BALOBA-1460 file (C-alpha; in Angstrom, 3 decimals):
// residues 201
<rec num="1" residu="x" x="-75.872" y="20.891" z="128.889"/>
<rec num="2" residu="x" x="-76.570" y="24.619" z="127.399"/>
<rec num="3" residu="x" x="-74.562" y="26.993" z="128.350"/>
<rec num="4" residu="x" x="-77.580" y="29.301" z="129.969"/>
<rec num="5" residu="x" x="-80.603" y="27.426" z="130.862"/>
<rec num="6" residu="x" x="-83.916" y="27.428" z="129.179"/>
<rec num="7" residu="x" x="-85.265" y="29.024" z="132.293"/>
<rec num="8" residu="x" x="-82.840" y="32.043" z="132.134"/>
<rec num="9" residu="x" x="-83.675" y="32.619" z="128.395"/>
<rec num="10" residu="x" x="-87.339" y="32.484" z="128.772"/>
<rec num="11" residu="x" x="-87.447" y="34.964" z="131.906"/>
<rec num="12" residu="x" x="-85.473" y="37.363" z="129.916"/>
<rec num="13" residu="x" x="-87.758" y="37.499" z="126.912"/>
<rec num="14" residu="x" x="-90.468" y="38.072" z="129.003"/>
<rec num="15" residu="x" x="-89.201" y="40.944" z="131.071"/>
<rec num="16" residu="x" x="-88.157" y="42.286" z="127.762"/>
<rec num="17" residu="x" x="-91.301" y="41.813" z="126.081"/>
<rec num="18" residu="x" x="-93.053" y="43.808" z="128.878"/>
<rec num="19" residu="x" x="-90.851" y="46.991" z="129.121"/>
<rec num="20" residu="x" x="-92.196" y="50.325" z="129.332"/>
<rec num="21" residu="x" x="-90.859" y="51.106" z="125.947"/>
<rec num="22" residu="x" x="-92.872" y="48.050" z="124.455"/>
<rec num="23" residu="x" x="-96.018" y="49.549" z="126.049"/>
<rec num="24" residu="x" x="-96.268" y="52.994" z="124.353"/>
<rec num="25" residu="x" x="-96.706" y="54.137" z="120.833"/>
<rec num="26" residu="x" x="-94.967" y="57.560" z="121.114"/>
<rec num="27" residu="x" x="-95.563" y="59.932" z="117.767"/>
<rec num="28" residu="x" x="-92.236" y="61.354" z="118.824"/>
<rec num="29" residu="x" x="-90.130" y="58.008" z="118.712"/>
<rec num="30" residu="x" x="-90.861" y="57.800" z="115.152"/>
<rec num="31" residu="x" x="-88.036" y="58.198" z="112.906"/>
<rec num="32" residu="x" x="-87.860" y="60.848" z="110.225"/>
<rec num="33" residu="x" x="-89.761" y="59.168" z="107.233"/>
<rec num="34" residu="x" x="-91.354" y="56.415" z="109.473"/>
<rec num="35" residu="x" x="-95.044" y="55.284" z="109.409"/>
<rec num="36" residu="x" x="-97.189" y="53.244" z="111.368"/>
<rec num="37" residu="x" x="-100.286" y="51.921" z="111.199"/>
<rec num="38" residu="x" x="-102.662" y="51.240" z="114.140"/>
<rec num="39" residu="x" x="-106.287" y="50.393" z="115.116"/>
<rec num="40" residu="x" x="-108.226" y="51.773" z="118.515"/>
<rec num="41" residu="x" x="-109.182" y="48.986" z="120.881"/>
<rec num="42" residu="x" x="-111.110" y="49.385" z="123.990"/>
<rec num="43" residu="x" x="-114.388" y="51.575" z="123.968"/>
<rec num="44" residu="x" x="-112.992" y="55.004" z="125.311"/>
<rec num="45" residu="x" x="-110.099" y="57.293" z="125.184"/>
<rec num="46" residu="x" x="-108.850" y="59.891" z="127.832"/>
<rec num="47" residu="x" x="-108.316" y="63.562" z="127.218"/>
<rec num="48" residu="x" x="-106.285" y="65.377" z="129.759"/>
<rec num="49" residu="x" x="-103.742" y="68.145" z="130.235"/>
<rec num="50" residu="x" x="-100.117" y="67.499" z="131.188"/>
<rec num="51" residu="x" x="-96.942" y="69.679" z="131.811"/>
<rec num="52" residu="x" x="-93.071" y="68.207" z="131.989"/>
<rec num="53" residu="x" x="-90.952" y="69.378" z="134.986"/>
<rec num="54" residu="x" x="-88.029" y="68.328" z="136.975"/>
<rec num="55" residu="x" x="-87.579" y="66.937" z="140.295"/>
<rec num="56" residu="x" x="-85.088" y="68.486" z="142.875"/>
<rec num="57" residu="x" x="-82.903" y="65.330" z="141.694"/>
<rec num="58" residu="x" x="-83.165" y="66.716" z="138.091"/>
<rec num="59" residu="x" x="-85.134" y="63.887" z="136.886"/>
<rec num="60" residu="x" x="-88.550" y="64.495" z="134.525"/>
<rec num="61" residu="x" x="-91.651" y="64.227" z="135.741"/>
<rec num="62" residu="x" x="-95.229" y="64.752" z="134.022"/>
<rec num="63" residu="x" x="-98.198" y="65.958" z="135.869"/>
<rec num="64" residu="x" x="-101.385" y="65.371" z="134.541"/>
<rec num="65" residu="x" x="-104.977" y="67.031" z="135.028"/>
<rec num="66" residu="x" x="-108.489" y="65.757" z="133.819"/>
<rec num="67" residu="x" x="-109.496" y="69.445" z="133.261"/>
<rec num="68" residu="x" x="-107.509" y="72.325" z="132.275"/>
<rec num="69" residu="x" x="-105.892" y="73.688" z="135.755"/>
<rec num="70" residu="x" x="-105.791" y="77.515" z="136.456"/>
<rec num="71" residu="x" x="-102.314" y="78.924" z="137.015"/>
<rec num="72" residu="x" x="-102.638" y="78.437" z="140.905"/>
<rec num="73" residu="x" x="-103.851" y="74.820" z="140.443"/>
<rec num="74" residu="x" x="-100.922" y="73.980" z="138.374"/>
<rec num="75" residu="x" x="-98.354" y="75.947" z="140.797"/>
<rec num="76" residu="x" x="-99.948" y="74.137" z="143.904"/>
<rec num="77" residu="x" x="-99.599" y="70.501" z="142.242"/>
<rec num="78" residu="x" x="-96.251" y="71.064" z="141.154"/>
<rec num="79" residu="x" x="-95.050" y="72.474" z="145.091"/>
<rec num="80" residu="x" x="-96.928" y="69.435" z="146.444"/>
<rec num="81" residu="x" x="-95.237" y="66.773" z="144.299"/>
<rec num="82" residu="x" x="-91.680" y="68.883" z="144.128"/>
<rec num="83" residu="x" x="-91.491" y="69.519" z="140.554"/>
<rec num="84" residu="x" x="-89.911" y="72.697" z="139.347"/>
<rec num="85" residu="x" x="-91.940" y="73.567" z="135.967"/>
<rec num="86" residu="x" x="-88.995" y="73.967" z="133.716"/>
<rec num="87" residu="x" x="-87.645" y="72.090" z="130.570"/>
<rec num="88" residu="x" x="-84.328" y="70.248" z="129.934"/>
<rec num="89" residu="x" x="-82.952" y="74.028" z="129.000"/>
<rec num="90" residu="x" x="-84.596" y="75.614" z="132.209"/>
<rec num="91" residu="x" x="-87.138" y="77.151" z="130.026"/>
<rec num="92" residu="x" x="-90.570" y="77.408" z="131.594"/>
<rec num="93" residu="x" x="-92.654" y="74.488" z="130.547"/>
<rec num="94" residu="x" x="-95.971" y="74.707" z="128.362"/>
<rec num="95" residu="x" x="-99.289" y="73.068" z="129.662"/>
<rec num="96" residu="x" x="-100.410" y="70.799" z="126.669"/>
<rec num="97" residu="x" x="-103.531" y="69.130" z="125.866"/>
<rec num="98" residu="x" x="-103.197" y="65.265" z="125.381"/>
<rec num="99" residu="x" x="-105.161" y="62.158" z="124.221"/>
<rec num="100" residu="x" x="-104.522" y="58.580" z="124.998"/>
<rec num="101" residu="x" x="-106.035" y="55.228" z="123.966"/>
<rec num="102" residu="x" x="-105.468" y="51.751" z="123.824"/>
<rec num="103" residu="x" x="-104.285" y="50.579" z="120.084"/>
<rec num="104" residu="x" x="-103.663" y="47.344" z="117.898"/>
<rec num="105" residu="x" x="-100.183" y="48.261" z="116.515"/>
<rec num="106" residu="x" x="-99.768" y="46.133" z="113.242"/>
<rec num="107" residu="x" x="-96.115" y="46.491" z="113.002"/>
<rec num="108" residu="x" x="-95.596" y="44.974" z="116.742"/>
<rec num="109" residu="x" x="-98.661" y="42.847" z="116.749"/>
<rec num="110" residu="x" x="-99.268" y="43.997" z="120.416"/>
<rec num="111" residu="x" x="-101.705" y="46.253" z="122.137"/>
<rec num="112" residu="x" x="-99.951" y="49.541" z="122.825"/>
<rec num="113" residu="x" x="-100.764" y="52.806" z="125.006"/>
<rec num="114" residu="x" x="-100.976" y="55.656" z="122.142"/>
<rec num="115" residu="x" x="-100.571" y="59.160" z="123.607"/>
<rec num="116" residu="x" x="-100.344" y="62.330" z="121.531"/>
<rec num="117" residu="x" x="-99.521" y="65.957" z="122.984"/>
<rec num="118" residu="x" x="-99.069" y="67.035" z="119.427"/>
<rec num="119" residu="x" x="-101.404" y="69.756" z="118.217"/>
<rec num="120" residu="x" x="-101.436" y="68.482" z="114.598"/>
<rec num="121" residu="x" x="-101.833" y="65.190" z="115.817"/>
<rec num="122" residu="x" x="-104.671" y="65.863" z="118.150"/>
<rec num="123" residu="x" x="-106.434" y="68.102" z="115.340"/>
<rec num="124" residu="x" x="-106.602" y="65.505" z="113.040"/>
<rec num="125" residu="x" x="-107.728" y="62.887" z="115.924"/>
<rec num="126" residu="x" x="-110.530" y="65.208" z="116.593"/>
<rec num="127" residu="x" x="-111.570" y="65.482" z="113.197"/>
<rec num="128" residu="x" x="-111.202" y="61.857" z="112.226"/>
<rec num="129" residu="x" x="-112.644" y="60.042" z="115.212"/>
<rec num="130" residu="x" x="-115.727" y="62.607" z="115.464"/>
<rec num="131" residu="x" x="-116.916" y="61.601" z="112.107"/>
<rec num="132" residu="x" x="-120.269" y="59.820" z="112.492"/>
<rec num="133" residu="x" x="-119.379" y="56.820" z="110.846"/>
<rec num="134" residu="x" x="-115.889" y="56.330" z="112.469"/>
<rec num="135" residu="x" x="-117.396" y="57.299" z="115.957"/>
<rec num="136" residu="x" x="-119.879" y="54.753" z="115.676"/>
<rec num="137" residu="x" x="-116.849" y="51.931" z="115.931"/>
<rec num="138" residu="x" x="-113.618" y="53.524" z="115.822"/>
<rec num="139" residu="x" x="-111.860" y="49.820" z="115.798"/>
<rec num="140" residu="x" x="-113.185" y="48.902" z="112.405"/>
<rec num="141" residu="x" x="-110.961" y="51.806" z="110.933"/>
<rec num="142" residu="x" x="-107.196" y="52.161" z="111.169"/>
<rec num="143" residu="x" x="-105.022" y="55.047" z="111.617"/>
<rec num="144" residu="x" x="-101.739" y="55.611" z="109.833"/>
<rec num="145" residu="x" x="-99.354" y="58.094" z="111.229"/>
<rec num="146" residu="x" x="-96.445" y="59.712" z="109.467"/>
<rec num="147" residu="x" x="-93.219" y="61.471" z="110.563"/>
<rec num="148" residu="x" x="-91.300" y="63.744" z="108.603"/>
<rec num="149" residu="x" x="-88.544" y="65.936" z="109.378"/>
<rec num="150" residu="x" x="-86.567" y="66.310" z="112.955"/>
<rec num="151" residu="x" x="-86.319" y="68.884" z="115.870"/>
<rec num="152" residu="x" x="-88.496" y="72.094" z="114.963"/>
<rec num="153" residu="x" x="-89.073" y="70.979" z="111.439"/>
<rec num="154" residu="x" x="-91.011" y="67.834" z="112.401"/>
<rec num="155" residu="x" x="-94.547" y="67.476" z="110.537"/>
<rec num="156" residu="x" x="-96.918" y="64.447" z="111.513"/>
<rec num="157" residu="x" x="-99.683" y="63.331" z="109.066"/>
<rec num="158" residu="x" x="-102.389" y="61.179" z="110.365"/>
<rec num="159" residu="x" x="-104.857" y="59.364" z="107.999"/>
<rec num="160" residu="x" x="-107.595" y="57.442" z="108.260"/>
<rec num="161" residu="x" x="-107.763" y="53.806" z="106.474"/>
<rec num="162" residu="x" x="-109.810" y="50.965" z="105.722"/>
<rec num="163" residu="x" x="-109.571" y="48.495" z="108.824"/>
<rec num="164" residu="x" x="-107.589" y="45.480" z="108.666"/>
<rec num="165" residu="x" x="-109.411" y="43.735" z="111.359"/>
<rec num="166" residu="x" x="-111.127" y="41.077" z="109.654"/>
<rec num="167" residu="x" x="-110.878" y="37.203" z="110.073"/>
<rec num="168" residu="x" x="-107.803" y="35.859" z="111.779"/>
<rec num="169" residu="x" x="-106.337" y="39.511" z="112.620"/>
<rec num="170" residu="x" x="-109.902" y="40.597" z="114.346"/>
<rec num="171" residu="x" x="-109.647" y="37.024" z="116.414"/>
<rec num="172" residu="x" x="-105.924" y="37.827" z="117.269"/>
<rec num="173" residu="x" x="-106.627" y="41.744" z="118.276"/>
<rec num="174" residu="x" x="-109.857" y="40.440" z="120.217"/>
<rec num="175" residu="x" x="-107.987" y="37.795" z="122.335"/>
<rec num="176" residu="x" x="-104.771" y="40.350" z="122.902"/>
<rec num="177" residu="x" x="-107.448" y="42.752" z="124.200"/>
<rec num="178" residu="x" x="-109.296" y="40.582" z="126.391"/>
<rec num="179" residu="x" x="-106.165" y="39.570" z="127.981"/>
<rec num="180" residu="x" x="-105.797" y="43.341" z="128.633"/>
<rec num="181" residu="x" x="-109.059" y="43.572" z="130.417"/>
<rec num="182" residu="x" x="-108.443" y="40.689" z="132.533"/>
<rec num="183" residu="x" x="-105.158" y="42.434" z="133.643"/>
<rec num="184" residu="x" x="-106.813" y="45.554" z="134.538"/>
<rec num="185" residu="x" x="-105.591" y="47.741" z="131.892"/>
<rec num="186" residu="x" x="-107.020" y="51.330" z="133.062"/>
<rec num="187" residu="x" x="-106.104" y="54.586" z="131.257"/>
<rec num="188" residu="x" x="-107.310" y="56.882" z="134.465"/>
<rec num="189" residu="x" x="-104.093" y="55.551" z="136.039"/>
<rec num="190" residu="x" x="-102.419" y="58.057" z="133.726"/>
<rec num="191" residu="x" x="-103.702" y="61.131" z="135.733"/>
<rec num="192" residu="x" x="-102.163" y="59.670" z="139.129"/>
<rec num="193" residu="x" x="-98.637" y="58.851" z="137.604"/>
<rec num="194" residu="x" x="-99.702" y="54.982" z="137.742"/>
<rec num="195" residu="x" x="-99.069" y="52.055" z="135.898"/>
<rec num="196" residu="x" x="-101.879" y="51.984" z="133.081"/>
<rec num="197" residu="x" x="-101.598" y="48.068" z="132.674"/>
<rec num="198" residu="x" x="-102.462" y="47.157" z="136.199"/>
<rec num="199" residu="x" x="-105.931" y="47.271" z="137.961"/>
<rec num="200" residu="x" x="-106.309" y="50.070" z="140.412"/>
<rec num="201" residu="x" x="-108.189" y="47.507" z="142.988"/>
């Protein structure tokens, strides 16, 4: 008889594979010198504005807006949700534009949520994804994101690459994305602080 049951091992693996850390492809989580290659999936992205603050318990909380809010709208929303608009050091938080979309991460062989508020990445995405050939079918292209430096010296480079989604890889990506669609993956849930992997209904 094994020391731990197969049921226990399977349960732990399943829970580990669906943690929030596995869901997000966050540019700031890349290490200095690290590169990640991914391909857009789905048929839309979500552009929005966000600001981070702290709750009365000191926990970080993000407020997101579909349109750029006025100063009053920002303050009213923060007051409604009990958020003090300061960062960890107590400095006033800054409102940032951001973009989110689902991607296939070739490194993890999984669908993840790519979300970027970094200006250099947004500038590159705006240029690359608005190109006529790319805009027709973003999923037929890959994006390669690299990070160099740390702290205030961090630099990101984003390049367009020929797509790897052909043959068996395309089948794998399409099947994984169809599972996500069936589960109700929903980018707009980000705006209300909801879970983007759950159906709103």
